[in-house]
N, C-alpha and C positions, 0 to 999 in steps of 0.2 A: 443198831449199826451192825452189819454183818460183813463177812469176808475180811476181817482184820487178822493180822498176825500178832498174837499176844504171847509175850515171854513170861513163863512161869519159873521163878527162881526159888527153889526150896531144896534143902539137903535130904529131906525125907521122901523116899520114893512114893509111898502111899499118898502123901499130900500132893506131890506133883501129879500123880495119876488122877486123883479125885478132881483136882482143880482143872486139869486138862480136859477131862470128860465133861465137866460143867461148862467150860468154855466152848467145847464142840457143840453142846446142846444149844448154845446161843447162836450157832451158825458161823462161828469163828474158828480159826486155826490156832492151836497151842504149840509153842516151841518151848522145849524144856531145858533147864540148866540146874545143875546140882549145887552151884555156889556162885558167888559174885564174880570171881575171876572168869569163869566160863560165860557168865551173862555178858560181861563186857566184850569178850571175844565175839559172841553172837551179835551184839548190837553193832559192832564195827563191820560185820560181814553180811548181815541180812537185814532186809527191811522189817522193822518191828513198829507197831503202832501204840503199844501199851505194855506196861510191865507190872506183874504181880510179884512183889519182893518180900520174901520171908526175912525176919529181922535176925534171928539167931541161926547162924550157919558157920561151919568151919571154913578154913582157907581165907575167905573174904566175906564178912557178914553183910547183912542188908544195909546197915547204917554206912559202913565204909564204901560199899558199892554205890549207894545213892549219892553220897558226897563226891565220889570220883566222877560219876556221870554228870552231876551238876557243875563241878568245878574244872574238870579236866577234858571233857569231851567237847567237840565243836558243835555249834548250832547246825542243824536242828536237834541233834541227838541229846544235847544237854537239857532240852525242854520236853523230852518225852514224858508223858504222864506215868507216874510211879505210884502204885497202890501198895501200902505196907500190909503185910500179913502177920497177924500176931494173935496170941492168946491173952495178951495183957489187957488190963482194964482200959477201954478206949478213952475215958476221961483223963486218965493219968498219962496215956501214951503221948499225946501231943505236948503236954507239959515237959516231958522228958526229951522228946525228939522234934520239937517244933522247928528247929533251925536246920534240920538235916536235908529237907527238900522233898519229902513225901507230899503227894497231892491229896491222897485219901487214905483211908484205913479200912480194912476188913478184918473182923474178928472171927476166929474159929468158933463153932463149926461153920463151914461154908454152905451156901445154898444157891441154887440157880437164880433166885430173885436178887440176892445180894450182888452176885456177879453181874447180872444183866443191868442192874441199877448203876453200878460203878462204871461199867463200859459206856452206858448212855450219858452219864454225867461228864466223863472225861474226853470222849472222842466225838466230836461234832458230826 
């Protein structure tokens, strides 16, 4: 799927930059946010099709942001696909965060194949 607007939420500039470049290589547009508070502002004001959400961030972390989106935002925004970005062990991740509302998980390091697969899986 191409021509999607994908929100990348990560407090580390180099992570945002790398992920945005990989997203562009898939034919999609990346919109960047440095924390969850900024991500919510973007979601309220721009059309976004998918979110890549880092877990550990200052201001408002990925867990808090995803819970806010799922519980406080109106449809269809509360149903937007959200992919967790983490360096954690993926087998343990969903045990710890299964009730948060993430749809998928990508572990670092990122690759274009991982990004493309997750986009295809979550956006029809």
